[in-house]
C-alpha positions in Angstrom: -0.2 -0.1 0.2 1.2 3.6 -0.7 2.0 6.0 1.7 2.8 9.4 1.9 5.7 9.4 5.0 8.6 9.7 3.9 11.6 6.4 5.1 12.4 7.2 8.2 10.6 9.8 9.4 9.0 9.3 12.9 6.2 12.9 12.4 8.3 14.5 14.6 9.5 17.4 14.4 13.7 18.1 14.3 15.1 21.3 15.5 17.5 22.7 12.3 18.5 26.1 13.8 18.3 28.2 16.9 18.2 32.0 16.9 17.5 34.4 19.6 15.1 37.4 19.5 16.4 39.2 22.3 12.8 38.2 24.4 10.0 35.8 24.9 8.1 35.4 22.1 4.5 34.0 22.1 3.6 34.7 18.4 6.0 33.9 15.1 5.9 34.0 11.5 9.0 33.2 9.4 9.5 32.8 5.6 12.7 31.6 3.5 13.5 34.4 1.1 17.3 35.9 -1.0 19.4 37.9 0.4 21.6 39.8 -1.8 22.9 38.3 -4.4 20.9 35.6 -3.9 22.2 34.3 -0.9 19.4 31.8 1.2 18.0 33.7 4.2 14.7 34.3 6.5 12.8 36.9 7.2 11.2 36.8 11.6 8.2 38.9 12.3 7.5 38.5 16.3 6.0 39.8 18.9 5.6 38.7 22.5 1.3 38.7 22.6 -0.5 35.5 21.7 -3.8 35.4 19.3 -3.8 39.3 18.3 -6.1 38.5 15.3 -9.7 39.1 14.6 -12.2 37.0 16.9 -15.0 38.9 18.9 -13.8 37.1 22.3 -10.0 37.1 21.8 -9.3 40.5 20.7 -7.2 42.5 23.1 -5.3 45.5 22.2 -1.7 44.3 22.2 1.0 45.3 24.6 4.0 44.3 22.8 5.0 45.4 19.5 5.5 43.7 16.0 9.4 43.2 15.5 10.9 42.1 12.4 14.5 40.6 11.9 16.8 39.3 8.8 19.2 36.4 9.2 21.3 34.6 7.2 20.6 30.8 6.5 23.5 30.3 9.5 21.2 31.8 12.4 23.3 35.5 12.1 21.3 38.4 12.4 21.3 41.0 9.9 19.6 43.1 11.5 16.2 43.7 13.4 13.5 46.8 13.8 10.7 47.4 16.1 7.5 48.1 14.1 5.6 50.8 16.9 2.8 50.9 19.2 0.7 52.0 16.0 0.8 48.7 13.9 -0.7 46.0 15.7 1.2 42.6 15.5 -1.6 40.5 14.4 -1.2 38.5 10.9 -3.7 39.3 9.7 -3.7 43.0 11.0 -0.1 43.4 9.8 0.8 41.4 6.5 4.6 40.5 6.1 6.0 39.6 2.7 9.3 38.8 0.6 8.9 40.3 -2.6 11.6 40.7 -5.2 10.5 44.2 -6.8 14.1 45.9 -8.1 16.1 43.3 -9.6 19.2 43.2 -7.7 19.8 39.4 -7.1 17.7 39.4 -3.2 14.2 39.8 -2.2 12.7 43.1 -0.5 10.7 42.5 2.7 7.2 44.5 1.8 4.7 45.1 5.0 1.8 47.4 5.0 1.9 49.9 2.7 5.9 49.9 3.5 9.1 48.0 1.7 12.5 47.3 3.1 15.8 46.4 1.2 16.6 43.1 3.4 20.6 43.9 3.3 20.4 46.5 5.1 17.2 47.2 6.6 16.8 50.5 4.0 13.6 51.7 3.4 12.5 51.8 0.4 9.9 53.5 0.1 5.9 54.4 1.9 2.7 54.2 0.2 1.3 56.7 2.6 3.7 59.6 2.1 3.1 62.7 0.3 6.4 63.0 -1.8 
């Protein structure tokens, strides 16, 4: 009979890498991406507040802020940014995506109306500015 399990797969998660975010974390989103020159890396969006997303019996205004951090595939942190109190940290309130936008060989990090260059964390554009 065919099986969907790989040979030797126990169904248990295996830790591949551990990084420190410098605080307790109750909500985390991580996604792989290409850094400058196409090098592999990943970003993490995180907060100390749990379950902030919309549900009539669950929503509360968070005490912590949403933070973003970008890492190399070996776990070296390239940069970290706190998005501040104006950004609600839930994944439905503030989706975060890695997108390839400017033909520079690496992804950019896009959230809300803002876009960051991954290697340096430099803001590329903000759609809510008049200039």
